[in-house]
Rosetta silent file (secondary structure, phi, psi, omega in degrees, C-alpha in Angstrom):
SEQUENCE: MAPIVVFVGAPGAGKTAVGEQVARRMNLQFTDTDIETEKHAGTSITDIFVDEGEAGFRRRERDAVVAALGEGSGVVALGGGAVVDDETRADLSPLTVVWLQVGATEAAKRAGISGPRPMLLGNVRTTWLGQLREREELYREVATHEVDTNRRSADEVAQEVVELLAAAS
SCORE:     score description
SCORE:     0.000 S_00000001
   1 L     0.000  132.419 -178.356   17.060  -26.214    6.819 S_00000001
   2 L   -84.850  155.761  174.154   17.889  -22.530    6.398 S_00000001
   3 L   -59.903  152.532  176.718   17.692  -20.609    3.114 S_00000001
   4 L   -70.443  -38.960 -179.135   20.903  -20.513    1.062 S_00000001
   5 E  -153.793  144.418  176.151   20.641  -16.728    0.685 S_00000001
   6 E  -123.344  133.043  179.245   18.322  -13.927    1.792 S_00000001
   7 E  -101.904  135.182  173.652   18.116  -10.609   -0.059 S_00000001
   8 E  -129.747  162.021  177.541   17.486   -7.289    1.681 S_00000001
   9 L   153.339  172.265 -177.996   17.524   -3.734    0.394 S_00000001
  10 L   -69.156  159.300  172.868   15.500   -0.679   -0.430 S_00000001
  11 L   -55.618  134.843 -178.801   12.510   -0.751   -2.759 S_00000001
  12 L    90.045   -0.527 -179.445   13.811   -0.849   -6.323 S_00000001
  13 L   -73.307  -22.561  179.717   17.091   -2.561   -5.407 S_00000001
  14 L   103.740   20.939 -176.527   16.164   -5.667   -7.417 S_00000001
  15 H   -57.803  -44.253 -178.875   15.577   -8.174   -4.613 S_00000001
  16 H   -71.882  -49.673 -177.525   12.867  -10.055   -6.501 S_00000001
  17 H   -61.448  -45.704  179.740   14.463   -9.920   -9.953 S_00000001
  18 H   -69.774  -42.379  179.350   17.907  -10.930   -8.687 S_00000001
  19 H   -58.912  -42.975  177.526   16.473  -13.498   -6.276 S_00000001
  20 H   -62.000  -42.233  179.408   14.544  -15.207   -9.067 S_00000001
  21 H   -64.448  -44.070  179.603   17.686  -15.313  -11.227 S_00000001
  22 H   -63.228  -45.060  179.504   19.830  -16.735   -8.417 S_00000001
  23 H   -59.754  -44.421  179.807   17.211  -19.374   -7.607 S_00000001
  24 H   -62.133  -45.881 -178.650   16.973  -20.371  -11.262 S_00000001
  25 H   -64.379  -32.758 -176.575   20.763  -20.618  -11.656 S_00000001
  26 H  -100.070    4.374 -179.944   21.097  -22.708   -8.489 S_00000001
  27 L    56.060   49.837 -179.471   17.962  -24.805   -9.106 S_00000001
  28 L  -122.926  161.856  174.896   16.384  -23.640   -5.851 S_00000001
  29 L   -75.645  146.123  177.128   12.944  -22.456   -4.793 S_00000001
  30 E  -115.885  135.080  176.454   12.407  -18.692   -4.599 S_00000001
  31 E  -128.724  128.414  174.646   10.197  -16.976   -2.021 S_00000001
  32 E  -109.461  117.744 -174.698    9.305  -13.285   -1.980 S_00000001
  33 H   -66.972  -25.439  174.891    7.812  -12.341    1.388 S_00000001
  34 H   -65.508  -43.925  178.328    5.811   -9.479   -0.136 S_00000001
  35 H   -63.815  -42.645  179.631    4.089  -11.952   -2.475 S_00000001
  36 H   -64.778  -37.928  177.666    3.534  -14.384    0.387 S_00000001
  37 H   -61.202  -45.381  179.047    2.063  -11.597    2.535 S_00000001
  38 H   -63.902  -42.405  179.319   -0.416  -10.772   -0.223 S_00000001
  39 H   -58.635  -49.653 -176.768   -1.313  -14.437   -0.749 S_00000001
  40 H   -67.950  -31.481  179.280   -2.061  -15.024    2.928 S_00000001
  41 H   -81.464  -22.501 -176.822   -4.011  -11.759    3.245 S_00000001
  42 L    73.023   21.237 -179.216   -5.945  -12.373    0.052 S_00000001
  43 L  -157.547  174.352 -177.807   -5.346   -8.781   -0.980 S_00000001
  44 L   -79.349  160.849  176.046   -2.609   -6.391   -2.096 S_00000001
  45 H   -60.849  -40.262  177.974   -0.020   -4.783    0.141 S_00000001
  46 H   -57.512  -45.327  179.562   -1.514   -1.411   -0.745 S_00000001
  47 H   -67.082  -35.487  176.766   -4.925   -2.565    0.489 S_00000001
  48 H   -60.802  -45.118  178.912   -3.400   -3.995    3.668 S_00000001
  49 H   -61.019  -42.079 -179.215   -1.847   -0.573    4.388 S_00000001
  50 H   -66.408  -45.965 -174.011   -5.169    1.168    3.721 S_00000001
  51 H   -80.196  -35.127 -171.618   -7.255   -1.280    5.776 S_00000001
  52 H  -119.783   -7.432 -176.981   -4.853   -2.158    8.603 S_00000001
  53 H    75.272  177.567 -178.619   -2.187    0.534    8.576 S_00000001
  54 H   -63.392  -38.533 -178.732    1.538   -0.031    8.695 S_00000001
  55 H   -61.305  -42.147  177.828    1.328   -1.932   12.003 S_00000001
  56 H   -64.377  -42.472  177.349   -1.113   -4.444   10.493 S_00000001
  57 H   -62.523  -45.051 -177.666    1.079   -4.870    7.453 S_00000001
  58 H   -62.771  -35.229  175.474    4.226   -5.370    9.569 S_00000001
  59 H   -63.285  -46.006  179.495    2.476   -8.120   11.586 S_00000001
  60 H   -65.180  -40.494  179.114    1.511   -9.899    8.389 S_00000001
  61 H   -62.376  -43.117  179.840    4.971   -9.357    6.937 S_00000001
  62 H   -59.235  -42.464  177.324    6.595  -10.814   10.056 S_00000001
  63 H   -59.958  -41.799  179.616    4.473  -13.979    9.685 S_00000001
  64 H   -66.857  -38.376  178.754    5.604  -14.309    6.054 S_00000001
  65 H   -64.954  -47.151  179.620    9.256  -13.810    7.030 S_00000001
  66 H   -57.732  -45.249 -179.899    9.077  -16.457    9.769 S_00000001
  67 H   -63.844  -46.140 -177.518    7.497  -18.917    7.331 S_00000001
  68 H   -64.837  -42.429 -179.495    9.999  -18.212    4.541 S_00000001
  69 H   -72.995  -30.261 -179.564   13.056  -18.486    6.785 S_00000001
  70 H   -77.864  -25.971 -178.390   11.698  -21.577    8.515 S_00000001
  71 H   -81.348  -14.680 -178.824   10.913  -23.449    5.321 S_00000001
  72 L    59.079   46.905 -171.413   14.451  -23.229    4.026 S_00000001
  73 L   -73.236    1.756  177.577   13.100  -22.405    0.609 S_00000001
  74 L   104.502  -75.756 -177.868   16.509  -21.747   -0.914 S_00000001
  75 E  -125.705  127.882 -176.924   16.396  -18.094   -1.947 S_00000001
  76 E  -127.745  134.587  172.218   14.328  -15.509   -0.070 S_00000001
  77 E  -111.796  124.672  177.416   13.666  -11.833   -0.842 S_00000001
  78 L   -93.995  152.922  173.315   12.426   -9.710    2.049 S_00000001
  79 L   -62.850  156.080 -175.652   10.385   -6.544    1.699 S_00000001
  80 L   -56.216  -31.133 -177.734   12.374   -3.327    1.983 S_00000001
  81 L   -99.131    1.963 -176.458   11.176   -2.591    5.513 S_00000001
  82 H   -58.183  -30.002 -176.742   11.352   -6.097    6.980 S_00000001
  83 H   -71.978   -9.361  178.248   14.661   -5.297    8.685 S_00000001
  84 H   -70.922  -17.793 -179.883   13.032   -2.724   10.967 S_00000001
  85 L   -82.303  123.336 -178.549   11.711   -5.642   13.041 S_00000001
  86 H   -58.160  -42.434 -178.458   14.162   -6.637   15.805 S_00000001
  87 H   -66.156  -37.150  177.437   13.126  -10.299   15.683 S_00000001
  88 H   -63.595  -44.599  178.643   13.629  -10.438   11.914 S_00000001
  89 H   -61.269  -40.257  177.610   17.143   -9.028   12.267 S_00000001
  90 H   -63.799  -41.374  178.495   17.877  -11.637   14.959 S_00000001
  91 H   -62.850  -30.357 -178.305   16.517  -14.388   12.688 S_00000001
  92 H   -79.784  -18.809 -171.490   18.833  -13.218    9.905 S_00000001
  93 L   -56.104  -36.805  179.149   22.005  -13.224   12.017 S_00000001
  94 L   -87.907   -0.050 -172.447   23.060  -16.832   11.296 S_00000001
  95 L   -99.986  163.828  171.931   22.115  -16.668    7.601 S_00000001
  96 L   -83.272  116.083 -176.166   23.859  -15.515    4.441 S_00000001
  97 E  -121.470  129.007  177.806   22.270  -12.152    3.696 S_00000001
  98 E  -109.962  119.937  175.737   22.981  -10.064    0.610 S_00000001
  99 E   -89.860  111.931  176.129   22.214   -6.362    0.814 S_00000001
 100 E   -86.416  114.946 -177.045   21.425   -5.142   -2.695 S_00000001
 101 E   -94.909  142.863 -179.940   22.383   -1.480   -2.776 S_00000001
 102 L  -150.552  146.416  175.940   20.805    1.006   -5.169 S_00000001
 103 L   -86.287  166.048 -175.909   20.772    4.762   -5.588 S_00000001
 104 H   -61.852  -41.290 -178.454   17.632    6.891   -5.644 S_00000001
 105 H   -63.770  -47.210  179.776   17.712    7.573   -9.389 S_00000001
 106 H   -65.998  -41.142  179.476   18.047    3.910  -10.291 S_00000001
 107 H   -62.953  -39.751  179.676   15.443    2.865   -7.712 S_00000001
 108 H   -62.952  -39.666  177.153   12.955    5.385   -9.081 S_00000001
 109 H   -62.827  -43.848 -175.600   13.392    3.928  -12.577 S_00000001
 110 H   -75.000  -47.028 -175.052   12.883    0.387  -11.309 S_00000001
 111 H   -78.688  -32.701 -178.845   10.139    0.912   -8.740 S_00000001
 112 L    70.998  154.547 -178.171    8.244    3.545  -10.662 S_00000001
 113 L   -78.358  -31.249 -174.091    6.004    6.131   -9.133 S_00000001
 114 L   -96.186    3.849 -178.929    2.753    4.286   -9.835 S_00000001
 115 L   -70.295  169.504 -177.686    3.824    0.840   -8.642 S_00000001
 116 L   -78.786   67.428 -177.689    2.314   -0.890   -5.611 S_00000001
 117 L  -122.318   81.994 -173.178    4.688    0.645   -3.092 S_00000001
 118 H   -60.437  -26.913 -179.581    2.547    2.158   -0.333 S_00000001
 119 H   -77.889   -6.456 -178.045    5.528    3.399    1.651 S_00000001
 120 H  -111.058   19.523  178.929    6.626    5.479   -1.337 S_00000001
 121 L   -72.398  153.993 -179.555    3.474    7.510   -1.861 S_00000001
 122 L    89.347 -138.699  179.220    3.804   11.286   -2.105 S_00000001
 123 L   -75.454   97.178 -171.270    7.237   12.755   -2.800 S_00000001
 124 H   -58.424  -48.859 -176.343    8.884    9.540   -3.909 S_00000001
 125 H   -62.643  -47.139 -179.635   12.501   10.707   -3.844 S_00000001
 126 H   -63.049  -44.545  179.079   12.245   12.344   -0.425 S_00000001
 127 H   -62.744  -46.020 -178.151   10.368    9.369    1.055 S_00000001
 128 H   -62.376  -46.171 -179.745   12.802    6.861   -0.461 S_00000001
 129 H   -63.660  -39.472  177.678   15.863    8.779    0.763 S_00000001
 130 H   -63.296  -43.267  177.818   14.369    9.110    4.244 S_00000001
 131 H   -63.377  -42.917 -179.766   13.664    5.383    4.396 S_00000001
 132 H   -61.446  -43.998  178.420   17.164    4.565    3.203 S_00000001
 133 H   -59.797  -40.967 -179.838   18.707    6.794    5.884 S_00000001
 134 H   -68.770  -34.167 -171.291   16.546    5.097    8.530 S_00000001
 135 H  -101.789  -14.477 -173.650   17.266    1.571    7.300 S_00000001
 136 H   -53.895  -47.030  179.828   20.831    1.739    5.984 S_00000001
 137 H   -65.974  -31.558  178.155   22.451    0.739    9.279 S_00000001
 138 H   -69.509  -41.792  175.568   19.913   -2.081    9.663 S_00000001
 139 H   -60.360  -45.906 -179.574   20.760   -3.441    6.198 S_00000001
 140 H   -61.811  -40.245 -179.604   24.459   -3.186    7.059 S_00000001
 141 H   -58.688  -40.910 -175.254   23.852   -4.926   10.412 S_00000001
 142 H   -91.806  -14.269 -171.583   22.312   -8.023    8.822 S_00000001
 143 L   -75.794  132.385  168.686   24.392   -8.159    5.631 S_00000001
 144 L   -86.819  -37.472 -179.902   26.979  -10.814    5.008 S_00000001
 145 E  -134.906  148.367  174.607   27.658   -9.298    1.565 S_00000001
 146 E  -120.001  128.006 -177.333   26.911   -5.918   -0.015 S_00000001
 147 E  -128.180  125.026  178.321   26.345   -5.778   -3.777 S_00000001
 148 E   -79.336  127.638 -179.372   25.893   -2.584   -5.806 S_00000001
 149 L  -106.629   -0.474 -177.142   23.085   -2.935   -8.359 S_00000001
 150 L   -60.184  131.768  177.560   23.329    0.516   -9.954 S_00000001
 151 L    55.137   31.442  178.794   23.391    0.461  -13.759 S_00000001
 152 L  -130.177  145.598  178.284   23.551   -3.348  -13.726 S_00000001
 153 L   -77.733  160.726  176.102   21.057   -5.898  -14.970 S_00000001
 154 H   -59.015  -35.748  179.379   19.494   -8.470  -12.663 S_00000001
 155 H   -63.747  -43.688  179.109   21.427  -11.096  -14.615 S_00000001
 156 H   -64.270  -43.762 -179.388   24.779   -9.395  -13.934 S_00000001
 157 H   -66.915  -42.104  179.207   24.015   -8.990  -10.240 S_00000001
 158 H   -60.064  -40.527  178.886   22.764  -12.591   -9.964 S_00000001
 159 H   -61.436  -43.433  178.335   26.019  -13.842  -11.492 S_00000001
 160 H   -61.948  -43.049 -179.340   28.022  -11.905   -8.900 S_00000001
 161 H   -64.760  -43.500  179.034   25.877  -13.295   -6.069 S_00000001
 162 H   -60.605  -40.957  177.996   26.228  -16.877   -7.299 S_00000001
 163 H   -65.818  -40.004  176.447   30.002  -16.395   -7.434 S_00000001
 164 H   -60.743  -44.066 -179.911   29.988  -14.915   -3.905 S_00000001
 165 H   -65.178  -39.949  178.692   28.011  -17.901   -2.625 S_00000001
 166 H   -65.352  -41.695 -179.976   30.320  -20.377   -4.337 S_00000001
 167 H   -67.277  -30.556 -177.651   33.410  -18.682   -2.906 S_00000001
 168 H   -81.382  -16.382 -176.525   31.894  -18.708    0.594 S_00000001
 169 L   -92.807    0.000    0.000   31.057  -22.416    0.584 S_00000001
């Protein structure tokens, strides 16, 4: 059984917060692949990046994505960079995928500079904007729906997503 909905988007878009709300409203299980990656590694994503580099993290992330999509856990949130993997994008093609869009200012407020976001170290705004430019077409490629999260609470966005899912079924 496939997940009901998968969330993608840049760091700070609200994938976890909105995903948890949607799962709660629909009485479904929620899986965050970043959390699952950390659980299976027995360490933080930051430490994985330090110890294994980005390639090591992406291998671990891919394993978490395969498990989450294969378990049909209901609602799944992918890490911001998961879509760079060709196989992940192929796995997403038959699924309902919601791209949560967010601007740099809002993302910076949500993600924070000191949070555990190893890909955002250094000049946060420049790094975030560069990643978004690199990934934007990939998010668009996999997205069934695009939802703007700027200046909106996770609750408001979750309500919109639940309504989108209801209308699509």
